N, C-alpha and C positions, 0 to 999 in steps of 0.2 A: 717498710723495706727491709728486707732480711739484714742481719748484722752480719759480719764476716763468720763470727763464731758458729752462727745458723748455718751458714753456707757450706762452711768447713764439716760440720758435723753430717750434712747431707752427703757431702763428697765420700767422706769416711765410709758410707754404708753402700756406695755403688759397688759393683763387680769391679774387678780389674779390667776388663775390658771397656767398661763404661768409663773407668778413670782415664784409659789411654784415650778415648775418643774424646773425652772432656779436656784433656791435655792438648790435643790437637787443635780442638777449638779456641782454647785460650792462647795458644801459640799465633794462631791466625790473628785474633783481636789485637794482642799485644805487639805483632810483627817480631817476636824473637827468633833469631836464626841459631841453628844448632851449630856446635863446634866440636868437631871430632879430632881424634889424634891421627895423625898422617896414614898410620898403617891400619888403623881400625875400620872395618867393613861399616859401611853407611846402610842402616835399615830404616825405612818409614815408620812412623808411628803405627800406621794401618798394619804393616808387617807384623810390628812387634805385637800389636794387638791380636792379630790372626794366630800369630805362633803360642801365645799365652792362651787363647781360648783353645787350640789344638791340645797343650799341654793338660789343660783343665780337664778337656774331654777324655785324655788318656787316664788321667789320675782319676776320674769318675767311674772308668770302665765303659765309657761310650765308645772309645776308640781302642782297638787292641794293637796298633801300629802295624808294621809289616815285618816279615822275617828278614834274617840278614842276606838270606839267598835272594829274597826279591829286591832288596835294597842295593845289592851287588849288581843284578841284572839292569835295574832303572839308572844307576850310575854310571856302570861300564858297558852295558848292552851286551853282555855275554851271559851265556848259560853255565852255571857251576854245579853240574851234578856230579 
């Protein structure tokens, strides 16, 4: 049976996305509830993992994002020409 240190070493070598997936699974196993501040926006672990994956894609040049014009159009539904 692997030791705690063996497992910890393996976990450290995971991508950030896989670390979040593992965290979600461990939370299910130990049934730990998350506590957040009253004013804090609650995000699921999956949303955080998706956001981190998107950020990693952007940093690696696989996603160039959108222009401010396109963002305004998506958020406000208006054309800003």
